[in-house]
C-alpha positions in Angstrom: -4.9 -21.8 17.1 -5.5 -20.2 13.5 -8.3 -22.3 11.6 -7.4 -21.9 8.1 -10.9 -23.4 7.0 -12.8 -20.6 8.8 -11.2 -18.0 7.6 -10.7 -19.0 4.4 -14.8 -19.4 4.7 -15.1 -15.8 4.7 -13.1 -14.7 2.0 -14.5 -14.6 -1.7 -12.8 -14.6 -4.6 -10.4 -17.7 -5.4 -7.5 -15.5 -6.2 -8.0 -13.8 -2.5 -8.1 -17.6 -0.9 -5.1 -18.5 -2.4 -3.3 -15.3 -1.6 -4.7 -15.7 2.1 -3.8 -19.3 2.2 -0.2 -18.5 1.5 -0.4 -15.7 4.5 -1.7 -18.3 6.8 1.5 -21.0 6.3 3.5 -17.7 7.4 1.8 -17.1 10.5 1.4 -21.4 11.1 5.3 -21.5 10.6 5.3 -18.7 13.2 2.8 -20.4 15.9 4.6 -24.0 15.3 8.2 -23.4 15.3 7.8 -20.4 17.8 10.1 -18.0 15.3 9.5 -14.8 13.5 8.4 -15.1 9.9 7.5 -12.5 7.4 5.8 -11.8 4.0 6.8 -10.3 0.6 5.4 -6.8 -0.3 1.4 -6.5 0.3 -0.6 -3.4 -1.4 -2.7 -1.6 0.9 -5.8 -3.9 -0.8 -4.1 -7.1 0.4 -2.8 -5.8 3.6 -6.9 -4.8 4.9 -7.7 -8.8 3.6 -5.2 -9.8 6.5 -5.8 -7.6 9.3 -9.5 -8.3 8.7 -9.0 -12.3 8.5 -5.6 -13.7 9.9 -4.4 -10.7 12.3 -8.1 -10.2 13.5 -8.4 -12.7 17.0 -5.6 -14.9 15.6 -2.8 -16.2 18.3 -0.4 -14.9 16.4 1.0 -11.7 16.8 1.3 -9.4 13.4 3.1 -6.4 12.7 2.6 -4.2 9.4 5.9 -2.7 8.3 6.9 -1.1 4.9 10.3 0.7 6.2 9.0 4.1 7.5 5.6 5.4 9.4 2.8 5.5 6.8 4.3 3.1 4.1 1.7 2.5 1.6 3.2 -1.0 0.7 3.9 -3.2 3.6 5.3 -6.6 4.5 3.9 -8.7 7.5 5.7 -10.5 10.4 4.4 -12.9 12.4 5.7 -13.2 15.9 4.2 -16.6 18.0 1.3 -15.5 20.6 2.9 -14.1 23.8 6.1 -12.7 22.0 7.0 -9.7 20.3 9.7 -8.5 17.8 11.9 -7.1 21.1 11.8 -10.9 22.2 14.2 -11.6 19.2 17.2 -9.6 19.9 19.1 -11.1 16.5 16.0 -9.8 14.9 16.5 -7.3 11.9 13.5 -6.3 9.4 14.4 -8.3 6.3 14.5 -4.6 4.1 16.3 -2.5 2.5 16.7 1.0 0.9 18.3 1.7 -2.1 19.3 4.9 -2.8 19.2 5.5 -6.9 20.9 8.8 -8.1 21.4 9.7 -11.9 24.3 10.8 -13.4 22.6 13.1 -15.9 20.1 16.0 -15.7 17.1 14.0 -16.4 13.2 14.2 -15.2 12.3 10.4 -14.1 9.2 9.2 -13.1 7.9 6.3 -10.4 7.1 4.3 -13.4 10.7 4.4 -14.9 12.1 3.3 -11.7 9.4 0.3 -11.5 9.7 -0.5 -15.0 13.7 -0.9 -14.5 13.5 -2.8 -11.6 11.2 -5.2 -13.1 12.8 -5.4 -16.4 16.0 -7.1 -14.5 13.5 -9.8 -13.5 12.1 -8.7 -10.0 8.8 -9.5 -9.1 6.7 -6.8 -8.1 6.0 -8.1 -4.4 9.9 -7.6 -3.9 9.8 -3.9 -4.1 8.1 -1.8 -1.5 7.3 2.1 -1.9 9.4 4.0 -4.3 9.9 7.7 -3.0 11.1 10.3 -5.3 13.3 13.4 -3.9 14.9 15.8 -6.2 17.7 14.3 -7.9 17.5 10.8 -5.8 15.2 8.0 -5.6 15.1 5.8 -2.7 13.2 2.3 -3.3 12.3 -0.1 -0.3 12.9 -3.4 -1.4 13.4 -7.3 0.4 17.0 -7.6 1.2 17.4 -10.6 -0.1 17.7 -9.0 -3.5 19.5 -5.8 -2.4 22.8 -6.6 -3.2 21.5 -8.1 -6.7 20.0 -4.5 -7.5 22.9 -2.9 -6.3 25.8 -4.4 -9.2 22.9 -4.8 -11.7 20.7 -1.8 -11.7 23.0 0.2 -13.9 20.0 2.2 -16.2 16.9 3.8 -15.6 15.0 4.7 -18.4 17.9 6.1 -20.9 19.8 7.6 -17.6 23.0 5.5 -16.4 22.8 5.7 -12.3 24.4 5.4 -9.0 23.0 2.6 -6.3 23.8 2.8 -2.3 22.6 0.4 -0.2 21.1 2.1 3.0 19.6 0.3 6.2 16.0 1.2 7.2 16.3 3.7 9.7 19.2 5.5 8.3 17.0 7.8 6.4 13.8 9.9 7.9 11.3 10.0 5.1 9.0 12.5 4.3 5.2 11.8 4.4 3.0 12.7 1.9 1.5 15.8 1.1 -2.2 16.6 0.8 -4.5 19.2 -0.5 -7.8 19.8 1.7 -10.9 19.9 0.3 -13.9 21.0 1.9 -17.2 20.3 0.1 -21.2 19.3 0.4 -22.4 16.5 -0.9 -25.9 15.2 -1.3 -25.2 11.9 0.1 -22.0 9.7 0.7 -22.5 7.6 -3.0 -19.2 7.1 -4.2 -19.9 9.1 -7.0 -20.9 12.0 -5.1 -17.8 11.8 -3.1 -15.0 11.5 -5.7 -17.0 13.9 -8.0 -16.0 16.2 -5.5 -12.7 15.3 -4.6 -11.1 15.2 -8.0 -13.2 18.1 -9.7 -15.2 15.7 -12.3 -18.5 15.8 -12.9 -20.6 13.2 -11.5 -21.7 11.5 -14.8 -17.6 11.6 -15.9 -17.4 9.5 -12.5 -20.0 7.0 -13.3 -18.0 6.3 -16.7 -14.8 5.6 -14.6 -16.4 3.4 -12.3 -18.3 1.2 -15.1 -14.8 0.8 -16.8 -13.7 -0.7 -13.5 -11.1 2.5 -13.4 -12.4 3.2 -9.5 -11.0 1.8 -6.5 -12.6 1.9 -2.9 -10.1 1.4 -0.7 -7.9 -0.4 -3.2 -10.6 -2.7 -4.3 -12.1 -2.3 -7.8 -15.8 -0.8 -8.0 -18.4 -1.1 -10.5 -21.2 0.3 -8.2 -22.2 4.0 -8.6 -23.9 3.6 -4.7 -21.5 2.3 -2.6 -21.5 4.1 0.0 -18.3 5.9 1.7 -17.1 6.4 5.1 -14.1 8.3 7.1 -10.8 6.7 6.5 -11.6 5.5 3.3 -9.6 6.1 0.1 -10.8 6.6 -3.7 -8.6 6.1 -6.3 -9.1 6.6 -10.1 -6.7 5.0 -12.3 -4.7 8.3 -13.8 -6.0 10.9 -11.8 -4.5 10.2 -8.3 -6.3 9.4 -4.6 -8.5 11.0 -2.2 -8.5 10.0 1.3 -12.1 11.1 3.4 -11.1 12.6 6.0 -13.9 13.8 7.8 -18.1 13.6 7.4 -19.3 16.5 9.2 -23.0 17.6 10.1 -25.8 18.0 7.6 -26.4 21.7 6.1 -29.5 23.4 6.6 -30.0 22.8 3.0 -29.5 19.2 3.6 -26.3 18.4 2.2 -23.7 16.7 4.2 -20.4 18.0 5.0 -17.1 16.5 4.1 -13.7 17.1 4.1 -11.3 15.3 1.7 -7.4 14.8 1.7 -6.0 14.9 -2.2 -2.8 13.4 -2.7 0.0 15.9 -4.5 
């Protein structure tokens, strides 16, 4: 059985407890009604919370899916214990792709598209990844809002646009591009590793951390000395993000070899 009280006891912060409690409701419905349930989109920080709490050891199978392999924002699909999605023949992922083409030559950004969607009253949790490629933007959304966007998303910024609906799986998405950075650091402290990854002085990184502009695995932190591990993601607001790909051996000078991947 899913023990709500035991799970919530391990969650810190009232907002996180409320969030996890709502996800538990979805998991319990799948378990008790022997049906598939799904959430809205979660950001990576929220996904990590669910993976560490509900998904670990529960009697409900969890599938995290964002429309393509490697998606950043994902929904969680719950199946009853002992079943999988393939056991439900009528199941379809509750996602659609809206393909947006501009009618004029104008450069639009991720922020432009997100702003236009939210300007139509669409909540952020209904919107998945926004993928820009040349003159086409593909946006993964919860299927219940797809038709509304098809007829109501007429402009992005100052540009007129055309919207076409696609099923997930119809389009092969390119994964993110990275630049590999090899460096040595005095320690695995967050400020040390971030300094190497972003090419910014440790003192400046320290200012960003104290200003709550730095996140480790999508969780804001104010600790300069927090230790990082392989697989961790460091984000700085307005500066991008890096992944700690590999932590290597100690050099002869007592420094630690690391390999980072900087998102392009």
